[in-house]
C-alpha positions in Angstrom: 18.2 92.0 -2.4 20.2 93.8 -5.0 21.0 90.5 -6.8 17.4 89.5 -7.4 17.0 88.0 -10.8 20.7 88.1 -11.5 22.9 85.1 -12.1 25.4 84.7 -9.3 28.9 85.5 -10.2 30.8 82.2 -10.6 33.9 81.4 -8.7 37.2 82.1 -10.6 38.8 78.9 -12.1 41.5 77.4 -9.9 45.0 78.4 -10.5 46.4 75.9 -13.1 49.7 75.4 -11.3 48.0 74.7 -8.0 45.6 72.3 -9.6 48.5 70.5 -11.1 50.2 70.3 -7.8 47.1 68.9 -6.2 46.7 66.3 -8.9 50.3 65.1 -8.4 49.8 65.0 -4.6 46.6 63.1 -4.9 48.3 60.6 -7.2 51.1 60.1 -4.6 48.5 59.4 -1.9 46.7 57.0 -4.2 50.0 55.1 -5.1 50.8 54.9 -1.4 47.5 53.5 -0.5 47.5 50.9 -3.3 51.1 49.8 -2.2 49.9 49.3 1.3 47.0 47.1 0.0 49.6 45.1 -1.9 47.9 45.6 -5.2 49.3 46.3 -8.7 47.8 49.0 -10.8 46.2 46.2 -13.0 44.6 44.6 -10.1 43.1 47.7 -8.5 41.9 49.0 -11.9 40.2 45.6 -12.7 38.5 45.5 -9.2 37.4 49.1 -9.5 35.9 48.6 -13.0 38.3 50.8 -14.9 41.1 50.5 -17.4 44.7 50.3 -16.1 45.8 53.2 -18.2 43.1 55.4 -16.8 44.1 54.3 -13.3 47.8 55.0 -14.1 47.0 58.6 -15.1 45.4 59.2 -11.9 48.5 58.2 -10.0 50.6 60.3 -12.3 48.4 63.3 -11.7 47.3 63.4 -15.4 43.6 62.7 -15.0 40.7 64.1 -12.9 38.6 61.4 -11.2 34.8 61.3 -10.9 33.3 60.9 -7.5 31.9 57.5 -8.5 35.5 56.3 -9.5 37.0 57.6 -6.1 34.4 55.7 -4.1 35.0 52.4 -6.1 38.8 52.9 -5.5 38.1 53.3 -1.8 35.9 50.3 -1.7 38.6 48.1 -3.4 41.1 49.3 -0.9 38.7 48.6 1.9 39.0 51.9 3.7 37.8 55.5 3.7 41.0 57.2 2.6 39.8 60.8 2.7 39.9 61.3 -1.1 36.4 62.4 -1.1 36.1 64.1 2.4 36.2 63.3 6.1 39.0 63.5 8.6 41.7 62.4 6.4 40.9 65.0 3.8 41.2 67.7 6.4 44.4 66.5 7.9 46.1 65.2 4.8 46.5 61.9 6.8 45.8 59.1 4.2 44.7 56.6 6.9 42.4 59.0 8.6 44.4 58.9 11.8 46.4 56.6 14.1 
């Protein structure tokens, strides 16, 4: 109980280079899923209730996404893509398996 009354020590911030790599990888997965759905950026953005330029920034790895945005994108694409969690996130498999 040595930490009673003390604020917990926060986790260190993520390594900037690693975070940038993950954003780009996420954007690549997002672009592939959109392509398989046969949607343009404009179509997906409109259906997800966002601006096309914001969506484009996600695909290019230049923007972080809110959880609510990710869930809307998954809903538009009609599948759980593992962007938020689940088996696909653990394996890196965009479709969640065979």
